[in-house]
C-alpha positions in Angstrom: 12.1 -20.8 6.9 15.3 -19.3 7.2 15.0 -15.6 9.2 15.1 -12.7 7.1 18.5 -10.5 6.9 18.7 -6.9 7.0 20.6 -7.0 4.1 18.0 -8.9 1.8 15.1 -7.5 2.9 12.6 -6.1 0.4 10.6 -4.1 2.6 11.7 -0.1 2.3 10.5 0.5 5.2 12.9 -2.8 7.2 15.9 -1.7 4.9 15.7 2.0 6.3 15.8 1.1 9.9 19.6 1.1 11.9 20.8 -1.9 12.5 20.3 -1.6 16.2 17.0 -1.8 15.2 16.5 -3.5 13.1 18.1 -6.6 15.2 15.2 -6.0 17.8 12.5 -7.0 15.4 14.7 -9.4 13.5 14.0 -12.7 15.8 10.6 -11.7 15.7 9.8 -11.5 11.9 8.0 -14.6 10.0 7.9 -14.9 6.3 4.3 -15.6 5.6 2.4 -16.3 1.6 -0.7 -14.0 1.2 -3.3 -15.1 -1.2 -5.4 -12.4 -3.6 -8.2 -11.2 -1.5 -7.2 -12.7 1.8 -7.6 -10.7 5.1 -5.4 -9.1 6.8 -6.7 -7.0 9.6 -10.8 -7.5 9.9 -12.5 -4.2 10.6 -13.3 -3.4 14.2 -11.5 -6.8 15.4 -8.3 -6.5 17.7 -5.3 -6.3 15.9 -2.6 -9.0 16.9 -0.3 -9.5 13.7 1.2 -6.5 11.6 2.8 -7.4 8.2 5.7 -5.8 6.1 5.0 -6.3 2.9 8.0 -7.8 0.6 6.1 -8.6 -2.7 2.4 -8.1 -3.5 0.6 -5.0 -1.5 -2.7 -4.7 0.0 -5.3 -2.2 0.5 -7.2 -0.3 2.9 -11.2 0.0 2.2 -14.1 1.5 4.2 -16.1 -0.9 5.7 -19.1 0.5 5.6 -22.8 -0.4 4.9 -22.8 1.5 1.7 -20.4 -0.5 -0.1 -16.3 -0.5 -0.2 -14.3 2.1 -1.1 -10.2 2.3 -1.4 -8.9 5.0 0.9 -4.8 3.5 1.3 -2.4 1.5 -0.5 0.6 -0.2 1.4 3.5 -2.0 0.0 6.9 -2.7 0.2 7.6 1.0 1.7 5.0 0.2 4.5 4.2 -1.7 7.6 0.1 -3.0 7.0 -1.6 -1.8 10.2 1.1 0.6 11.6 -1.2 3.2 11.8 -4.1 2.3 14.2 -1.5 0.5 16.6 1.4 3.3 16.6 -1.6 5.4 17.4 -2.8 3.7 20.7 -5.3 1.6 19.3 -5.3 -2.2 19.3 -8.4 -1.7 15.8 -9.9 0.0 12.9 -13.0 0.6 11.3 -11.2 -0.1 8.1 -10.8 -3.2 5.9 -7.4 -5.0 5.2 -7.1 -6.9 2.6 -4.5 -8.7 -0.2 -4.7 -6.5 -3.5 -1.5 -8.6 -5.0 -0.7 -11.4 -3.9 2.8 -12.3 -2.9 5.2 -12.4 0.5 4.9 -10.6 3.6 6.9 -10.6 7.1 4.7 -10.7 9.8 5.5 -9.5 13.3 3.2 -10.3 16.6 1.5 -6.9 18.1 3.1 -7.1 21.2 6.6 -7.5 19.8 6.5 -5.0 18.0 5.3 -2.2 20.9 7.7 -3.9 23.0 10.5 -3.1 20.4 9.2 0.4 20.2 9.1 1.2 23.3 12.5 -0.1 23.7 14.0 1.8 21.1 12.9 6.1 20.4 14.4 5.9 16.9 12.2 3.2 16.0 9.0 4.6 17.1 10.2 8.1 15.4 10.4 5.8 12.0 7.9 4.1 12.3 5.3 6.9 13.2 6.6 8.6 9.9 5.6 6.0 7.9 2.4 6.6 9.7 2.6 10.4 8.6 3.4 9.0 4.9 0.1 7.1 4.9 -2.0 10.0 6.6 -0.5 12.3 3.3 -1.4 9.4 0.9 -4.8 9.1 2.6 -5.3 12.8 2.3 -3.9 12.6 -1.4 -6.7 10.1 -2.2 -9.2 12.2 -1.0 -8.0 15.3 -2.8 -7.7 13.4 -6.1 -11.6 12.1 -5.7 -12.4 14.9 -5.4 -10.7 17.0 -7.5 -9.8 15.2 -10.7 -12.0 12.9 -13.3 -12.0 9.0 -13.4 -9.1 8.9 -16.1 -6.4 10.9 -14.1 -7.5 8.7 -10.4 -7.3 5.7 -13.1 -3.3 7.2 -13.7 -2.6 7.6 -10.2 -3.9 4.3 -9.6 -1.9 2.4 -11.7 1.1 4.6 -11.2 0.8 3.5 -7.5 0.3 0.1 -8.4 3.1 -0.3 -10.4 5.2 1.5 -7.7 5.0 -1.8 -5.1 5.2 -4.5 -8.1 8.6 -6.0 -10.2 7.7 -4.9 -14.1 5.0 -3.3 -15.9 1.4 -6.0 -15.6 -0.6 -6.2 -13.1 -3.4 -8.2 -12.9 -7.0 -6.5 -12.2 -10.6 -6.6 -13.4 -12.9 -3.8 -14.5 -15.1 -4.7 -11.9 -12.1 -4.7 -9.3 -10.5 -1.4 -10.3 -14.3 -0.2 -10.1 -14.6 -1.2 -5.9 -11.4 0.8 -5.6 -11.8 3.7 -7.2 -15.6 3.8 -6.2 -16.8 4.0 -9.7 -19.9 2.2 -12.0 -18.0 -0.1 -14.0 -19.2 1.5 -16.9 -17.0 4.5 -16.0 -13.9 2.4 -15.3 -14.0 0.8 -18.8 -14.6 4.2 -20.5 -11.5 5.3 -18.8 -9.7 2.3 -18.9 -10.0 2.5 -23.1 -9.4 6.4 -23.0 -5.7 5.6 -21.4 -5.7 2.6 -24.2 -6.5 4.6 -27.3 -3.5 7.0 -26.2 -1.3 4.3 -25.8 -0.3 4.6 -22.3 -1.6 0.9 -21.2 -2.5 -2.6 -23.1 -5.4 -4.1 -21.5 -6.2 -7.6 -22.0 -8.8 -9.8 -20.3 -7.8 -9.8 -16.1 -4.8 -7.8 -16.8 -3.6 -4.4 -17.1 0.0 -3.8 -18.9 1.1 -0.5 -18.2 3.4 1.2 -21.9 4.3 4.7 -21.2 4.6 5.4 -17.7 6.1 9.0 -18.2 2.8 9.6 -20.4 1.1 8.5 -17.4 2.5 10.4 -14.6 1.3 13.3 -16.8 -2.1 12.0 -16.6 -2.0 11.9 -13.0 -0.5 15.1 -12.6 -0.4 16.3 -8.7 -3.0 13.6 -7.7 0.5 11.0 -7.8 3.7 12.1 -5.8 3.7 13.6 -3.2 3.4 10.6 -0.8 5.6 9.3 -2.9 8.2 12.2 -2.6 7.4 12.4 1.7 8.7 9.0 1.9 11.7 9.4 -0.1 12.3 12.8 2.6 11.0 11.3 5.9 12.1 8.0 5.9 14.5 7.0 3.0 16.3 10.5 4.1 16.1 10.0 7.3 
């Protein structure tokens, strides 16, 4: 399979790199196809590879005995596994897995770390992406503590759409409940509420966003801060 070119990559973080920094990573990038629920990084296991999503996205969830709750999403704006590796660790207690199947560019952890050591500008930009991820995690905690399930669902659907091409996503009520940390019955009621107001259309295993502007209004301040910080720190760098 041919090596990805800087002009054609879909990952926004890679696209934001300078030509010289992309050249450091380019020989080590390998295109891989991902499958739904595939584990990218297992909890408490040495991280051997990192992943730049091109199509689809991954979830970061807690992995305790009390069940899983989503604490982050990484799509084509980021690098899966960046936070622990760039902050000096070789593992994480969290589970990273594919939530929407597609395509990613993988890179060996040692190769990325060598490139980061060689280029201060690459290190700076990737650390900024870690900052964006930290802000997203903090915003998730804020939303979960402040808003009802309707608002949290609206926020989550917007975040998913940001990382997809199109308005439709494949999601079951059971999976949504896991991601939002709520009972399935509560998730079903929230879906019915948003659908009743004409914001989404729900069919078996699928949700289609019909009115994004109205969905953003429902999401209120729960949505938008990490997205604005990405624009400022990465695309405005």
